[in-house]
N, C-alpha and C positions, 0 to 999 in steps of 0.2 A: 733067393728072395724069401722072406719070411711069410708066414701065414697072415691073412687079412685080419686086422684088428689087434694084433699082438704089439707089445711095446717096441719090438724090433722093427715091425712093419711101419709103425707110426714114425719112428726115427728115420727109416729109409725114405719114406714119403716126404717128410719134412726136408730132408737133404735134397731130394729131387726138386722140390718147390724152390729152395734157395738157389740151386744151380740154374734152373730155368729162368728165374728172375734176373740173375746176373747176366745170363746170355741175352735176355730180352733187352737189358740196358746196354750191353756191349754192342748189340746190333742196332741200337737207337730206334727201337720200334715204338717208342712213345711219341716220336715225331711224325708229322703228317707224311703219308706215303702209302704205297700199295699194301704193305704188311702192318700198317698201324693197328695196334690192338689185337694182333693175332700171335699165336705161338706156332702156327702151321709152318713146317719146313725150317724152323729155326735151327734145330740141331744140325741138319744137313748143310745149311749155309755156313755155320761155324766150322764144320769139318772141311769145307772147301777153303774157307779163309785160312784155317790152320795149315792145310796142304801148301798153299801158296806162300804163307808166312815162313814156313820151314825152308822152302826152296829158295826164297829171295832174301829173307831176313832171319837167318838162323839164330842170331844173338838176341832177337827181340822176344821178350817173355810176356807179351800182352795177354794172351789167352791161356789161362791156367786151369780152365774148367773141363778140358777134353780129357777123358779117361783113356789110358793106354791099355 
């Protein structure tokens, strides 16, 4: 991770924001529900989704945002 305020840090942060926005949309958090408008627990939910997707739908390439 780069030092705070450097060009590299700014780009890393920009990419994190893009990734979280995509995950937010993928999890449909803009719709009414218990997690509407929050990012809390989002990454963990996507990890669980990815685990089950790999187990039952290995050819499905929906979630491309999880880093290996």
